[in-house]
C-alpha positions in Angstrom: 202.8 171.4 67.8 200.8 174.5 68.8 197.8 172.3 69.7 199.8 171.1 72.8 199.7 174.5 74.3 196.0 174.9 73.4 195.3 171.6 75.2 197.3 172.6 78.2 199.8 169.8 77.7 203.1 170.9 79.3 206.3 169.0 78.8 205.8 167.8 75.3 209.2 166.7 73.9 208.2 165.4 70.5 205.3 164.7 68.2 204.9 162.4 65.1 202.3 161.5 62.6 200.4 158.5 63.8 201.3 155.3 61.9 198.0 153.6 62.7 195.5 156.3 63.5 192.5 155.6 65.6 189.5 155.5 63.4 191.6 156.1 60.3 188.8 155.7 57.9 186.5 158.0 59.8 189.4 160.5 60.2 190.0 160.5 56.4 186.3 161.3 55.7 186.3 164.3 58.0 189.7 165.5 57.1 191.2 164.9 60.5 194.9 164.5 61.2 196.1 162.1 63.9 199.4 162.8 65.7 201.2 161.2 68.7 202.7 163.5 71.3 205.4 162.3 73.9 205.3 164.1 77.3 208.0 164.0 80.0 205.3 164.3 82.7 201.9 162.9 83.5 198.8 163.9 81.5 196.9 166.5 83.5 193.9 164.9 85.3 191.5 167.4 83.7 192.7 166.4 80.2 190.9 163.1 79.9 190.0 161.2 76.8 187.6 163.2 74.6 188.8 166.6 75.9 188.6 169.0 73.0 189.5 172.6 72.4 189.5 175.1 69.5 192.8 176.5 68.4 194.3 178.5 65.5 196.7 176.8 63.1 198.2 178.7 60.2 195.3 181.2 60.4 192.7 178.4 60.4 190.5 177.5 63.3 190.8 173.8 64.1 189.4 171.5 66.8 191.9 169.4 68.7 190.8 166.3 70.6 192.6 163.8 72.8 191.6 160.4 71.5 194.0 158.1 73.3 196.6 158.2 76.0 198.8 155.8 78.0 201.6 155.7 80.5 204.2 153.3 79.2 207.0 154.1 81.5 205.9 151.6 84.1 206.9 148.0 83.2 204.3 146.6 85.6 201.3 148.6 84.2 198.5 146.0 83.6 197.5 147.6 80.3 201.1 147.5 79.0 201.5 143.9 80.1 198.4 142.9 78.2 199.4 144.8 75.1 202.8 143.2 75.1 201.4 139.7 75.6 199.0 140.2 72.7 201.9 141.4 70.4 204.1 138.4 71.3 201.3 136.0 70.9 200.5 137.3 67.4 204.1 137.3 66.4 204.1 133.6 65.8 207.6 132.3 65.0 209.1 135.7 64.6 212.8 135.6 65.4 213.9 139.3 64.8 213.0 142.8 65.8 212.8 145.8 63.5 213.8 149.2 64.7 213.3 152.3 62.5 216.0 154.9 63.2 217.6 158.0 61.6 220.4 156.8 59.3 222.8 159.3 60.9 222.3 157.8 64.3 224.2 154.7 63.0 226.2 156.1 60.1 227.3 159.7 61.2 228.5 160.7 57.7 225.7 163.0 56.3 226.9 162.4 52.7 226.7 158.6 53.0 224.6 157.0 50.2 223.9 153.3 50.3 224.9 151.4 47.1 223.3 148.1 48.3 219.9 147.4 49.8 221.5 146.4 53.1 224.8 146.1 55.1 225.7 144.4 58.3 225.9 146.4 61.5 229.5 146.8 62.5 230.3 144.3 65.4 232.1 146.8 67.5 229.7 149.7 67.1 227.8 151.4 69.9 224.5 150.0 68.6 225.7 146.5 68.6 226.9 146.9 72.2 223.5 148.3 73.0 221.6 145.5 71.4 223.7 142.9 73.2 222.4 144.2 76.5 219.5 141.7 76.0 221.7 138.7 74.9 223.8 137.3 72.1 223.0 138.6 68.6 223.1 136.2 65.7 223.0 138.9 63.0 222.1 142.6 62.7 221.6 144.4 59.4 220.7 147.9 58.2 218.1 148.1 55.4 218.0 151.3 53.5 215.1 150.9 51.1 212.4 149.6 53.3 211.4 152.6 55.4 208.7 154.8 53.9 210.4 158.2 53.3 208.6 161.5 53.0 209.9 164.5 51.0 212.3 166.6 53.2 212.4 163.9 55.9 215.8 162.8 57.4 217.0 159.5 55.9 215.8 156.5 57.8 217.0 152.9 58.1 215.5 149.7 59.4 217.8 148.0 61.9 216.8 144.3 61.9 218.2 142.2 64.7 218.1 138.4 65.2 218.9 137.1 68.6 220.3 133.7 69.4 217.4 132.9 71.8 213.7 134.0 71.6 213.8 135.0 75.3 216.4 137.7 74.4 214.2 138.9 71.6 211.2 139.1 73.9 213.2 141.1 76.5 214.4 143.6 73.9 210.9 144.0 72.5 209.4 144.4 76.0 211.8 147.1 76.9 211.4 149.2 73.7 207.8 148.6 72.7 205.8 151.9 72.6 208.8 153.8 73.8 211.3 156.3 72.5 215.1 156.0 72.1 217.4 158.9 73.0 220.6 159.5 70.9 223.6 158.7 73.2 225.4 161.9 72.3 222.4 164.2 71.8 220.3 164.5 75.0 217.2 166.0 73.4 217.3 164.0 70.1 214.8 161.2 70.5 212.8 159.1 68.1 210.2 156.4 68.2 211.8 153.2 66.9 208.3 151.8 65.9 209.3 148.3 67.1 208.0 145.5 65.0 208.5 141.7 65.1 209.3 139.7 62.0 211.1 136.7 60.6 214.6 137.7 59.6 215.0 135.7 56.5 211.5 136.6 55.2 212.1 140.3 55.8 215.5 140.1 54.0 214.0 138.2 51.1 211.4 140.9 50.7 213.9 143.8 51.1 216.5 142.2 48.8 214.7 140.1 46.2 217.9 138.8 44.7 218.7 136.9 47.9 215.6 134.7 47.8 212.0 134.4 47.0 210.1 137.6 47.4 207.5 137.6 50.1 205.9 140.0 52.4 207.5 140.3 55.9 205.4 139.0 58.8 205.0 141.9 61.1 203.3 142.4 64.5 203.2 146.0 65.7 201.2 148.3 67.9 200.8 152.0 67.8 203.1 154.1 70.1 201.2 156.2 72.7 201.9 159.2 74.8 204.7 158.2 77.1 207.5 159.4 79.4 210.9 159.0 77.7 212.7 155.9 79.2 216.4 155.5 79.7 218.4 152.7 77.9 219.4 149.9 80.3 223.1 149.7 81.5 225.3 147.4 79.4 225.7 143.9 80.8 229.0 143.3 82.7 231.8 142.8 80.2 229.9 144.1 77.2 231.9 146.7 75.3 230.0 149.4 73.5 232.3 151.4 71.2 230.9 154.8 70.0 230.0 155.3 66.4 
């Protein structure tokens, strides 16, 4: 993103289109475009909210403005704690977490084409081992048709995980909320999993209408912000994580 250089933002590792832009309606009226940038260092003190610069993009002069920022690397940050508490309170009886990931992160075959709306996550896979870091998993499924795909975008999947206990779900969500995941075999390949909370059976019924009554999934989510990339926690003692 050339605007990062214009703003003097060093250490940008990735940017994405905002899922829930600030002032979306106002942005649409003035033709603005909201993006989220992840930095591997602190935001410069002189680059506070509202800081704006003029820059050239594709031969067109544009104005770039910092509209929001947050440091989500620190677990004890008061603002992060408040945001997490709000999400968990609004989640109601949610019993599962949704992670949006590149399909090839979980199924390495680039030619794989799903023939069904969903499949179960392989019990001995790396990702199942990773998810078990927070406790016993009741079920985990990959859903191929629920992510919103854009032309030319890498295939995405929703990994929906139901834990045996709600406390395990809360710990997993607390760790990954507003953060990025790094591919275990590709140091610089990271993605925002856009964590959401839902009810597993409701989500599956909506994604796979033939399995039950169709209804909209209950979702509680927040917008990821500018953060430092965290590291995944070490596996629990005795937890095997097979690659693949």
